[in-house]
ROTORLUM-846924 format. One record per residue: residue in one letter; x, y, z of N, C-alpha, C, O in turn. Coordinates in steps of 0.02 Angstrom, whole numbers, padded with zeros to 5 digits, always signed. Layout:
AXYZXYZXYZXYZ...
//
This chain:
X-04609+10200+02366-04564+10242+02405-04497+10205+02412-04497+10146+02428X-04442+10239+02399-04377+10209+02401-04349+10201+02471-04383+10218+02520X-04288+10176+02476-04256+10167+02542-04248+10233+02579-04239+10286+02548X-04252+10229+02644-04245+10289+02687-04180+10285+02725-04151+10232+02735X-04158+10343+02747-04098+10348+02788-04118+10337+02861-04172+10357+02882X-04074+10305+02899-04084+10295+02970-04091+10363+03004-04048+10407+02995X-04144+10373+03043-04156+10437+03077-04120+10441+03144-04126+10491+03179X-04082+10388+03162-04045+10389+03224-03973+10410+03211-03948+10458+03241X-03939+10373+03167-03869+10390+03152-03862+10435+03091-03809+10466+03081X-03913+10439+03051-03913+10479+02990-03856+10462+02942-03833+10505+02905X-03834+10399+02944-03779+10378+02900-03798+10320+02855-03783+10321+02795X-03832+10270+02882-03846+10209+02844-03918+10209+02819-03961+10247+02842X-03930+10166+02771-03998+10155+02746-04037+10117+02798-04012+10068+02827X-04098+10138+02811-04138+10104+02862-04164+10038+02835-04180+10030+02776X-04167+09989+02880-04193+09923+02864-04256+09909+02904-04295+09864+02887X-04267+09947+02957-04321+09934+03004-04357+09998+03022-04335+10053+03006X-04415+09990+03056-04452+10047+03082-04471+10032+03154-04487+09975+03171X-04468+10082+03196-04488+10075+03266-04562+10055+03267-04603+10087+03234X-04580+10003+03304-04650+09983+03307-04695+10034+03341-04756+10034+03330X-04666+10078+03382-04707+10128+03417-04718+10191+03376-04775+10214+03370X-04664+10220+03349-04671+10285+03316-04654+10284+03242-04660+10335+03208X-04633+10226+03216-04618+10216+03145-04556+10253+03120-04547+10261+03059X-04513+10275+03165-04450+10307+03145-04405+10254+03114-04395+10201+03145X-04378+10266+03054-04334+10216+03023-04266+10214+03058-04238+10265+03077X-04239+10152+03065-04172+10143+03094-04138+10086+03058-04170+10047+03023X-04071+10081+03067-04032+10034+03026-04006+09973+03064-03990+09923+03033X-04003+09977+03130-03970+09923+03167-03996+09918+03238-04033+09961+03262X-03977+09864+03272-03996+09855+03341-03968+09911+03384-04002+09936+03429X-03907+09932+03371-03876+09986+03409-03917+10051+03402-03928+10086+03451X-03939+10066+03341-03980+10126+03331-04048+10119+03363-04075+10167+03390X-04077+10059+03361-04141+10047+03394-04135+10059+03469-04177+10092+03499X-04082+10033+03499-04072+10042+03571-04062+10116+03588-04088+10140+03638X-04025+10151+03546-04014+10222+03558-04080+10260+03552-04095+10303+03593X-04120+10243+03502-04185+10275+03492-04231+10262+03552-04267+10307+03573X-04229+10203+03580-04273+10184+03635-04250+10212+03702-04284+10202+03753X-04193+10247+03705-04171+10278+03767-04221+10331+03790-04226+10346+03850X-04257+10360+03743-04308+10410+03759-04375+10383+03736-04379+10349+03684X-04428+10397+03772-04494+10372+03751-04513+10401+03684-04498+10458+03668X-04547+10360+03644-04570+10384+03579-04646+10376+03577-04675+10339+03616X-04677+10411+03531-04750+10414+03528-04773+10391+03459-04745+10412+03408X-04824+10349+03457-04852+10326+03394-04886+10385+03359-04923+10423+03392X-04876+10393+03294-04909+10447+03258-04985+10440+03263-05011+10384+03268X-05020+10496+03262-05092+10496+03268-05125+10459+03212-05170+10418+03223X-05103+10471+03151-05134+10440+03092-05084+10443+03035-05047+10492+03030X-05083+10392+02991-05037+10396+02934-05055+10453+02887-05014+10474+02847X-05117+10478+02891-05138+10533+02848-05122+10601+02878-05127+10652+02844X-05101+10601+02941-05085+10663+02976-05031+10700+02938-04981+10669+02919X-05038+10764+02928-04991+10801+02886-04920+10799+02911-04873+10796+02871X-04909+10801+02977-04841+10798+03004-04810+10731+02989-04752+10727+02969X-04848+10677+03000-04821+10610+02987-04807+10601+02913-04757+10570+02894X-04850+10627+02871-04841+10621+02799-04778+10657+02776-04745+10635+02728X-04760+10712+02808-04700+10749+02789-04637+10721+02821-04582+10745+02807X-04645+10671+02865-04587+10642+02898-04571+10673+02965-04526+10650+03000X-04608+10724+02984-04597+10757+03048-04644+10727+03100-04700+10750+03107X-04621+10676+03135-04663+10642+03184-04665+10681+03249-04617+10716+03267X-04720+10675+03285-04727+10708+03350-04671+10686+03396-04655+10627+03400X-04641+10733+03430-04587+10717+03475-04518+10720+03443-04467+10714+03477X-04516+10730+03378-04451+10734+03343-04425+10805+03348-04460+10853+03333X-04363+10811+03369-04332+10877+03374-04269+10875+03330-04225+10834+03342X-04265+10920+03280-04206+10919+03237-04143+10938+03276-04145+10977+03323X-04088+10909+03256-04024+10923+03288-03990+10981+03252-03987+10983+03191X-03964+11027+03291-03925+11082+03263-03852+11069+03281-03833+11075+03339X-03813+11051+03232-03743+11033+03244-03698+11085+03211-03700+11095+03151X-03658+11118+03253-03612+11169+03228-03552+11138+03192-03530+11163+03141X-03526+11084+03220-03466+11052+03194-03481+10978+03180-03494+10940+03227X-03479+10957+03116-03493+10887+03100-03447+10837+03138-03466+10779+03146X-03389+10859+03160-03344+10816+03198-03372+10800+03268-03347+10754+03301X-03423+10836+03289-03454+10824+03354-03505+10767+03351-03531+10747+03403X-03520+10742+03292-03569+10688+03284-03535+10621+03300-03481+10607+03275X-03568+10581+03342-03541+10516+03361-03548+10469+03301-03602+10464+03271X-03494+10435+03284-03493+10390+03226-03521+10321+03245-03527+10305+03304X-03537+10282+03194-03568+10216+03204-03526+10171+03250-03553+10140+03295X-03461+10169+03240-03417+10127+03282-03419+10150+03355-03417+10109+03401X-03422+10215+03365-03426+10242+03432-03493+10224+03465-03496+10207+03524X-03547+10227+03426-03613+10207+03452-03613+10134+03472-03642+10115+03524X-03580+10092+03432-03577+10022+03448-03537+10010+03512-03554+09967+03552X-03484+10049+03522-03446+10045+03585-03489+10063+03645-03486+10031+03697X-03530+10115+03637-03574+10135+03691-03627+10082+03705-03640+10065+03763X-03656+10055+03652-03709+10005+03660-03683+09940+03692-03721+09905+03725X-03620+09925+03681-03593+09862+03707-03558+09870+03775-03533+09821+03802X-03555+09931+03801-03521+09943+03864-03564+09923+03925-03615+09954+03938X-03542+09871+03959-03579+09850+04019-03572+09903+04075-03618+09911+04116X-03517+09937+04075-03506+09990+04126-03558+10046+04118-03586+10069+04167X-03571+10066+04056-03620+10119+04044-03691+10093+04058-03731+10129+04088X-03705+10031+04039-03771+10003+04053-03783+10000+04129-03838+10014+04152X-03732+09982+04167-03738+09979+04240-03753+10048+04269-03795+10055+04314X-03718+10099+04245-03728+10167+04269-03800+10190+04253-03831+10225+04293X-03824+10170+04195-03891+10191+04174-03948+10158+04212-04006+10175+04202X-03932+10112+04256-03983+10081+04299-04006+10128+04354-04058+10117+04385X-03967+10179+04367-03983+10229+04419-04044+10270+04397-04040+10307+04348X-04099+10263+04434-04161+10297+04415-04155+10373+04416-04185+10407+04374X-04117+10400+04462-04109+10474+04464-04071+10498+04403-04085+10552+04377X-04023+10459+04379-03987+10477+04318-04033+10472+04258-04031+10514+04214X-04075+10420+04256-04124+10413+04202-04171+10473+04199-04185+10499+04145X-04194+10494+04257-04240+10552+04259-04204+10616+04236-04234+10657+04201X-04142+10624+04256-04104+10683+04236-04094+10684+04161-04100+10737+04129X-04077+10627+04131-04068+10622+04059-04134+10637+04022-04134+10672+03972X-04188+10609+04048-04254+10622+04017-04273+10696+04022-04302+10723+03975X-04256+10727+04078-04271+10798+04086-04233+10839+04034-04261+10885+04004X-04169+10823+04024-04129+10859+03974-04158+10848+03904-04165+10894+03865X-04176+10785+03890-04202+10767+03824-04267+10802+03808-04279+10821+03751X-04310+10811+03858-04375+10843+03846-04375+10917+03860-04428+10949+03858X-04318+10946+03874-04314+11016+03894-04322+11064+03835-04304+11049+03778X-04350+11121+03851-04354+11176+03802-04287+11210+03794-04274+11243+03744X-04243+11202+03844-04176+11231+03842-04126+11178+03863-04098+11181+03918X-04115+11127+03819-04072+11071+03839-04000+11091+03854-03968+11059+03895X-03974+11142+03821-03905+11163+03834-03896+11186+03906-03848+11169+03939X-03944+11225+03929-03941+11250+03998-03950+11192+04048-03914+11189+04098X-03997+11147+04034-04007+11090+04079-03948+11043+04079-03931+11013+04131X-03916+11035+04022-03855+10994+04019-03800+11025+04061-03764+10990+04097X-03793+11090+04056-03742+11125+04095-03755+11115+04171-03708+11104+04209X-03818+11120+04191-03836+11110+04261-03823+11037+04282-03799+11024+04337X-03838+10990+04237-03829+10919+04252-03755+10902+04263-03739+10858+04303X-03712+10937+04229-03640+10923+04236-03616+10940+04307-03561+10919+04326X-03655+10977+04345-03637+10992+04414-03657+10934+04462-03636+10933+04519X-03698+10888+04437-03719+10829+04475-03666+10775+04466-03652+10755+04410X-03637+10752+04521-03581+10705+04517-03597+10643+04476-03556+10622+04435X-03656+10613+04487-03674+10551+04450-03676+10564+04375-03654+10522+04336X-03703+10621+04354-03707+10637+04283-03638+10651+04254-03622+10631+04199X-03598+10687+04293-03530+10703+04271-03490+10638+04260-03454+10632+04210X-03495+10590+04306-03461+10526+04299-03488+10488+04238-03449+10457+04202X-03553+10490+04227-03585+10459+04169-03555+10489+04105-03536+10452+04059X-03551+10555+04101-03524+10588+04042-03451+10568+04031-03430+10556+03975X-03412+10563+04085-03343+10542+04079-03337+10471+04052-03293+10457+04011X-03381+10426+04075-03381+10357+04051-03397+10354+03976-03368+10314+03939X-03444+10395+03955-03462+10397+03883-03402+10422+03843-03385+10391+03792X-03371+10475+03864-03314+10502+03828-03256+10451+03826-03221+10446+03776X-03248+10414+03880-03197+10362+03883-03212+10306+03833-03167+10281+03799X-03275+10287+03830-03295+10232+03786-03289+10248+03712-03272+10204+03672X-03301+10311+03693-03298+10328+03622-03228+10348+03601-03215+10355+03541X-03184+10358+03649-03114+10372+03632-03103+10443+03607-03150+10484+03605X-03041+10458+03587-03024+10526+03566-03057+10547+03502-03048+10603+03479
//
């Protein structure tokens, strides 16, 4: 089997695999981003979903505009921001982010979360860190 693409940034060739769920990733920044949400070890390497690359818990991204995708340099800025790491220590914010991530209707939950001051400030910090 040849080299795989990083399933986190979808840009670089993967060099590593998550020890928990075996998702391929290319860098420490992508590993940290992947670990922001809990991942699940595949049931069996022979399992049909795992064999096709569709691991349990994986949700495909639907992107209308490719310009909306965060680039590698922007991800590195986020990963290295002590301000964002400090904000993410807030357990209620962590729960809110997990709720959005695991939601059946993440767009609606994201819209509701933007009404929560702590989440709104978090979103502003992210937008500030990644720049225009």
